[in-house]
C-alpha positions in Angstrom: -32.2 4.9 8.2 -28.9 5.4 10.1 -28.0 1.8 9.8 -28.6 1.9 6.1 -26.4 5.0 5.8 -23.6 3.3 7.7 -23.8 0.1 5.6 -24.0 2.1 2.4 -21.0 4.2 3.4 -18.8 1.1 3.8 -20.0 -0.3 0.5 -19.5 3.0 -1.4 -15.9 3.4 -0.1 -15.1 -0.2 -0.9 -16.1 0.0 -4.5 -14.0 3.2 -4.9 -11.0 1.0 -5.4 -9.9 -1.6 -8.0 -11.3 -3.6 -9.5 -14.6 -1.8 -9.0 -13.1 1.6 -9.8 -16.1 3.8 -8.8 -13.6 6.3 -7.3 -16.1 9.2 -7.2 -18.1 7.4 -4.5 -15.3 7.9 -2.0 -16.1 11.6 -2.0 -19.5 11.0 -0.4 -18.8 7.8 1.5 -17.3 9.4 4.6 -20.1 12.0 4.5 -22.7 9.2 4.7 -21.1 7.9 7.8 -21.1 11.4 9.3 -24.8 11.7 8.6 -25.5 8.4 10.2 -23.5 9.4 13.4 -24.5 13.1 14.0 -27.3 13.5 16.6 -27.1 9.9 17.7 -26.1 8.9 21.3 -22.4 8.1 21.2 -22.8 4.6 22.6 -25.2 3.8 19.8 -23.1 5.5 17.1 -20.4 3.0 17.8 -22.5 0.5 15.9 -22.5 2.7 12.7 -18.7 2.8 12.4 -18.5 -0.9 13.2 -21.0 -1.7 10.4 -19.1 0.6 8.0 -15.9 -1.4 8.6 -17.6 -4.7 8.6 -18.9 -4.1 5.1 -15.9 -2.2 3.8 -13.2 -4.8 4.3 -14.9 -8.0 2.9 -16.1 -6.1 -0.2 -12.7 -4.5 -1.1 -10.5 -7.4 0.1 -12.3 -10.6 -1.1 -8.9 -11.8 -2.4 -7.8 -12.5 1.1 -10.3 -15.4 1.2 -9.0 -16.7 -2.1 -5.3 -16.5 -1.1 -5.7 -18.1 2.3 -7.8 -21.0 0.9 -5.5 -21.6 -2.1 -2.1 -21.4 -0.4 -3.0 -21.8 3.3 -4.7 -25.2 2.6 -7.7 -24.4 4.7 -11.4 -24.8 4.2 -14.0 -22.2 3.2 -15.3 -21.5 6.8 -11.8 -21.0 8.1 -10.8 -18.5 5.4 -14.2 -16.8 5.6 -13.7 -16.6 9.4 -10.3 -14.9 8.9 -11.9 -12.3 6.5 -14.7 -11.7 8.9 -12.1 -11.2 11.7 -10.4 -8.6 9.6 -13.8 -6.9 9.1 -14.5 -7.0 12.8 -11.1 -5.5 13.6 -11.6 -2.8 11.0 -15.1 -2.1 12.3 -13.8 -1.6 15.8 -11.4 1.0 14.5 -14.1 2.8 12.4 -16.3 2.8 15.5 -14.0 5.3 17.1 -14.8 7.7 14.3 -18.6 7.4 14.5 -18.4 7.7 18.3 -16.3 10.9 18.1 -18.6 12.5 15.5 -21.7 11.7 17.5 -20.1 13.0 20.7 -19.0 16.2 19.0 -22.5 16.7 17.6 -23.6 17.7 21.1 -21.8 21.0 20.2 -23.8 21.2 16.9 -23.7 19.7 13.5 -21.3 22.3 12.1 -18.8 21.5 14.9 -19.1 17.7 14.3 -18.6 18.1 10.6 -15.6 20.3 11.2 -14.1 17.5 13.4 -14.9 14.7 11.0 -12.0 15.0 8.4 -9.4 15.4 11.2 -10.8 12.4 13.1 -11.0 10.3 9.9 -7.3 10.8 9.2 -6.5 10.1 12.8 -8.3 6.8 12.6 -6.6 5.9 9.3 -3.2 6.9 10.8 -3.9 4.6 13.8 -4.8 1.8 11.4 -1.4 2.2 9.8 0.5 2.0 13.1 -1.3 -0.6 15.2 1.2 -3.0 16.8 1.4 -6.4 14.9 -1.7 -6.0 12.8 -1.1 -2.6 11.1 -2.8 -2.7 7.7 -3.0 0.6 5.8 -4.4 -1.1 2.7 -6.8 1.1 0.6 -6.6 4.2 2.7 -9.3 6.7 1.5 -6.8 9.0 -0.2 -5.9 6.3 -2.8 -9.3 6.7 -4.4 -8.1 10.1 -5.7 -4.5 9.1 -6.4 -5.2 8.1 -10.0 -5.6 11.8 -10.8 -2.2 13.3 -11.7 -3.1 16.7 -10.2 -4.5 15.5 -6.9 -1.7 13.1 -6.2 0.9 15.9 -6.1 -0.4 16.9 -2.7 1.2 13.8 -1.3 4.7 15.4 -1.7 3.7 17.7 1.2 1.3 15.7 3.3 1.7 12.1 2.3 -1.3 10.0 1.4 -3.1 11.3 4.5 -3.6 14.7 2.9 -5.7 13.2 0.1 -7.7 11.3 2.7 -8.3 14.6 4.5 -9.5 16.3 1.3 -12.0 13.5 0.5 -13.3 13.3 4.1 -13.6 17.1 4.3 -15.6 17.2 1.1 -17.9 14.5 2.3 -18.3 16.3 5.6 -19.2 19.5 3.8 -21.9 17.7 1.8 -23.2 16.1 5.0 -23.5 19.5 6.7 -25.3 20.9 3.7 -27.8 18.1 4.0 -28.3 18.7 7.7 -28.4 22.5 7.5 -30.5 22.7 4.3 -29.5 26.2 3.8 -29.0 27.7 0.3 -25.7 29.3 1.1 -24.2 26.0 2.3 -25.2 24.3 -0.9 -23.7 27.2 -2.8 -20.4 26.5 -1.0 -20.7 22.8 -1.9 -21.2 23.8 -5.6 -18.2 26.1 -5.5 -15.9 23.5 -3.9 -17.1 20.9 -6.4 -16.4 23.2 -9.3 -12.9 23.9 -7.9 -12.1 20.2 -7.5 -13.3 19.5 -11.0 -11.2 22.3 -12.4 -8.1 21.0 -10.5 -8.8 17.5 -11.6 -9.0 18.3 -15.3 -6.8 21.3 -15.6 -4.2 20.7 -12.9 -2.5 17.8 -14.8 -1.2 20.3 -17.4 0.9 22.0 -14.8 2.6 18.8 -13.6 6.2 18.8 -15.0 7.6 16.0 -17.0 10.6 14.0 -15.9 13.6 13.1 -18.1 15.2 9.7 -17.8 18.9 9.0 -18.5 19.2 5.4 -17.5 17.4 2.2 -18.3 16.8 -0.9 -16.1 15.7 -4.3 -17.3 12.8 -5.5 -15.2 12.4 -9.3 -15.7 9.0 -10.7 -15.2 9.6 -14.4 -14.4 6.0 -15.5 -14.7 6.3 -18.7 -12.5 3.2 -20.4 -11.3 2.7 -19.7 -7.6 3.1 -22.5 -5.1 3.3 -22.5 -1.3 5.7 -25.5 -1.3 8.4 -26.5 -3.8 9.6 -30.1 -4.3 13.3 -30.8 -3.9 13.7 -31.3 -7.6 12.2 -27.9 -8.5 15.4 -26.4 -9.8 16.4 -29.2 -12.2 12.8 -29.6 -13.3 12.6 -25.9 -14.3 16.2 -25.6 -15.7 14.7 -24.7 -19.1 12.7 -21.9 -17.6 15.7 -20.6 -15.8 17.9 -20.8 -18.9 15.3 -18.8 -20.7 15.2 -16.1 -18.0 19.0 -16.0 -18.0 19.1 -15.5 -21.7 16.4 -12.8 -21.6 18.4 -10.9 -18.9 21.8 -11.1 -20.5 20.5 -10.3 -24.0 18.7 -7.2 -22.8 21.7 -5.9 -20.9 24.0 -6.5 -23.9 21.6 -4.7 -26.2 21.2 -1.8 -23.8 23.5 -1.8 -20.8 21.6 -1.3 -17.5 20.6 -2.7 -14.2 18.9 -6.1 -14.3 16.1 -6.7 -11.7 14.4 -10.0 -10.9 11.3 -9.8 -8.6 10.7 -10.8 -5.0 11.6 -14.5 -4.8 9.0 -16.3 -7.0 10.5 -19.7 -6.5 13.1 -21.4 -4.2 15.8 -19.0 -5.0 18.7 -18.8 -2.5 22.3 -17.9 -2.9 23.0 -20.6 -0.4 22.0 -23.0 -3.1 25.2 -23.4 -5.1 23.4 -24.1 -8.4 21.3 -20.9 -8.2 24.2 -18.8 -6.9 26.3 -19.9 -9.8 23.5 -19.0 -12.2 23.0 -15.6 -10.6 26.8 -14.8 -10.7 26.9 -15.9 -14.3 24.1 -13.5 -15.2 25.9 -10.6 -13.6 29.3 -11.5 -15.2 28.0 -12.3 -18.7 25.8 -9.1 -18.8 28.5 -6.9 -17.4 26.0 -5.0 -15.3 24.6 -5.0 -11.7 22.0 -7.7 -11.0 19.3 -7.2 -8.3 17.5 -10.4 -7.4 15.0 -11.5 -4.8 16.1 -14.4 -2.7 15.4 -16.4 0.4 18.6 -15.6 2.4 19.8 -17.7 5.3 21.9 -16.3 8.1 23.0 -17.5 11.6 22.0 -15.6 14.7 24.2 -15.0 17.7 23.3 -18.5 19.0 24.2 -20.1 15.7 20.6 -20.8 14.7 19.8 -20.5 11.0 17.2 -17.8 10.2 15.5 -17.1 6.8 14.9 -13.6 5.5 13.1 -12.4 2.4 15.8 -10.4 0.8 17.0 -8.3 -2.1 20.6 -8.9 -3.1 22.7 -6.9 -5.6 25.5 -8.7 -7.4 28.0 -6.5 -9.1 29.4 -7.1 -12.7 32.0 -9.4 -11.1 29.3 -11.5 -9.6 30.2 -10.5 -6.0 27.5 -9.6 -3.5 27.6 -5.8 -2.9 24.3 -5.1 -1.2 21.6 -6.9 0.8 18.3 -5.6 2.1 16.2 -7.9 4.4 12.5 -7.2 4.3 11.4 -5.5 7.5 7.6 -5.6 7.3 6.4 -9.1 6.8 3.0 -10.2 5.5 0.7 -11.4 8.2 -0.6 -14.9 7.5 1.8 -15.1 4.5 5.3 -14.8 6.0 4.4 -15.1 9.6 1.3 -15.6 11.7 0.6 -12.8 14.2 -0.9 -14.0 17.5 -0.3 -17.6 16.5 -0.9 -18.8 20.0 -4.4 -17.4 20.2 -5.6 -18.2 16.6 -6.4 -21.8 17.4 -9.4 -21.8 15.1 -6.9 -21.5 12.2 -4.8 -24.4 13.3 -4.1 -25.7 9.8 -3.2 -22.3 8.5 -0.9 -21.5 11.4 0.8 -24.9 11.1 1.5 -24.5 7.4 2.9 -21.0 7.4 6.5 -20.7 8.3 8.1 -17.6 9.8 10.6 -15.4 8.1 12.8 -13.2 10.3 12.3 -9.5 9.7 15.3 -7.3 8.8 16.3 -4.2 10.9 18.0 -1.8 8.6 16.8 0.6 5.8 19.7 -0.3 3.6 20.7 2.0 0.7 22.9 0.6 -2.1 25.1 2.0 -4.8 24.6 1.9 -8.6 26.6 3.7 -11.4 25.2 7.2 -11.2 23.5 7.2 -7.8 22.1 5.4 -4.8 18.9 3.2 -4.5 16.6 1.8 -1.9 14.8 -1.5 -2.5 11.6 -2.4 -0.6 9.8 -5.7 -1.0 6.2 -6.4 -1.8 3.9 -5.5 1.1 6.2 -2.8 2.3 4.9 -0.6 -0.5 1.7 0.2 1.5 3.6 1.8 4.4 4.5 5.4 3.4 6.7 6.1 6.4 8.8 3.0 5.8 9.5 3.9 2.1 10.2 7.5 3.1 13.0 6.2 5.3 15.0 4.9 2.3 14.8 8.3 0.6 15.7 10.2 3.8 18.7 7.8 4.1 20.0 8.9 0.7 18.1 6.8 -1.9 17.9 8.6 -5.2 16.0 5.8 -6.9 13.3 3.4 -5.5 12.9 -0.2 -6.5 9.9 -2.3 -5.4 10.3 -6.0 -5.9 7.1 -8.0 -5.5 5.5 -11.3 -6.2 1.8 -10.6 -6.8 1.4 -14.1 -8.2 -0.2 -15.1 -4.9 -3.2 -12.9 -5.8 -3.9 -14.3 -9.2 -5.9 -11.8 -11.3 -8.0 -10.6 -8.3 -8.2 -6.9 -7.4 -5.1 -7.2 -5.2 -2.4 -6.6 -7.8 -4.1 -3.4 -9.1 -4.7 -2.2 -5.6 -1.0 -2.9 -4.7 0.2 -1.0 -7.8 -2.1 1.9 -6.9 -0.5 2.3 -3.5 3.1 1.8 -4.8 2.6 4.5 -7.4 1.9 7.0 -4.6 5.3 6.2 -3.0 7.0 7.5 -6.1 5.2 10.9 -5.8 5.5 11.3 -2.1 9.3 10.8 -2.4 9.6 12.5 -5.8 11.6 9.5 -7.0 11.6 7.3 -10.0 10.1 3.9 -9.0 11.0 0.6 -10.7 8.5 -2.0 -9.8 9.3 -5.6 -10.8 6.9 -8.4 -10.2 6.6 -12.1 -11.0 3.5 -11.8 -13.2 2.4 -8.2 -13.2 2.1 -5.3 -12.8 5.8 -4.6 -13.8 6.2 -0.9 -14.4 8.4 2.2 -14.3 6.7 5.2 -12.6 8.2 8.7 -12.9 8.5 11.0 -9.9 5.1 12.7 -10.7 3.2 9.4 -10.8 3.1 8.8 -14.6 3.6 5.3 -15.9 6.7 5.6 -18.1 6.7 2.0 -19.2 4.6 -1.1 -18.4 4.8 -4.8 -19.3 1.7 -6.9 -20.0 0.6 -9.2 -17.2 1.1 -13.0 -17.1 3.9 -13.1 -19.7 7.6 -14.0 -19.3 9.8 -11.2 -20.6 11.6 -8.0 -19.6 10.7 -4.3 -19.6 13.2 -1.6 -20.7 12.3 0.7 -17.8 13.5 4.3 -18.0 14.7 5.9 -14.8 16.9 8.6 -13.3 18.4 9.5 -10.0 17.1 12.5 -8.0 18.4 14.0 -4.8 15.8 16.7 -4.1 13.8 16.3 -0.9 10.1 16.7 -0.6 8.4 18.1 2.5 7.0 14.7 3.2 10.5 13.1 3.1 11.9 15.8 5.4 9.1 15.9 8.0 7.4 12.6 7.6 3.8 12.2 8.8 3.6 15.7 10.2 0.1 16.3 8.6 -1.3 13.1 10.1 0.1 14.0 13.5 -1.5 17.5 13.1 -4.8 15.8 12.5 -4.4 13.7 15.7 -3.7 16.8 17.7 -6.6 18.7 16.1 -8.9 15.7 16.9 -7.9 15.7 20.5 -8.3 19.4 20.8 -11.8 19.5 19.2 -13.0 16.5 21.3 -11.6 18.3 24.4 -13.6 21.4 23.5 -16.7 19.3 23.1 -16.2 17.9 26.6 -15.4 21.2 28.2 -18.3 23.2 26.7 -21.0 20.7 27.2 -24.0 20.2 25.0 -24.9 22.6 22.2 -27.5 22.5 19.4 -28.1 19.3 17.6 -28.5 18.8 13.9 -29.6 15.3 13.0 -30.6 13.5 9.8 -34.3 13.5 8.9 
């Protein structure tokens, strides 16, 4: 029974996210794992958290297998092995949760259920900060982030506050099942009614945001390739001419920033032909042009290093801003632990290494300052917060989700990027190669969106804001509070010995 609960909890949480979208299941998924763990010997309970993670990751991240096979040029078993490895790693992290709940249940079911939401956030926070392999994709709170009322909590607590609310509700339901008392079930019904009321009624109290500027987000819609032949530029000259015309015409019709996505092709300003084209777009449009490029620089020893960068060219065509991506994609832009991953020899041989940047650069536009973060960085709340704390009044996310095809990954990526707008209370301009290209207002509404898999541009409204949320000011204070609470409650469980047990039937 406990094993089935653990497996079901992982599956239920996984299908809470796109493209399954059974988000309500997240509200009971954590509770199912709590039920599986309470009353069990801690050493045995480790298995339940492990099984939860082992099921959760492959179900909600099957696109990893597709991407690695298509662009890593490896076979089915290698790519499946990599996905399994991610599931194993995630399972080990989740095992900490089930162990802690089981250990705390020596003090009673109520005590363990009280610990559970704090410990759940602690485990998710740890997942976001592991050295080298940090991967806070699909944190539990995102399952509720589509609700305009619930997502406003993130301006105070970050995404971890929503994870806490979901885990706390699941833990309350778990305690009601264990206790079987009418008054506890009445509490569950009261909390459920309050959440439903907030969900449907709270949206009417969320303010609207006015926009006084427009940006032209160009969706390049290039077919994705891991390698590009030397004649790619001349072969695609017609496509580039079309994109140049789209960009310039849009800016002349309605002056405003032009944005191209994270480098979707061999774009580099060290390539004289592309540099001339980029400068021509800026000069002919008479506006700023933000473009994703592969930038080459020399280090102190004179060695050339490649960075995944966002570069702003002013109306004169001169470079005025550069941001080098700091958080690179494992197995996409670099291979972590390359020396030890010998089973993935072909994959590690084919993937080159970008050099990470080191500065949260903030640039200037007419009317205000902006921060640009690239692709994968959108899933790291603390990193995006640094741009706003550094003076960014507008956020720009440049991405190339063409790697994912029409899998669940682009929708999941958009879901997470949207929350960054709310946490920071900033307009977010998100420009991609083939979708989703959108403008998000500071409260999480989609103000404009371009259809996927087309070449075109979006007139994206935006504005500059300088107000500071509690999350921007204090960062992950809530997550750290959960860490401290978890340590304190586990210490109490150790010091006071064994109490009454409540275990699942």
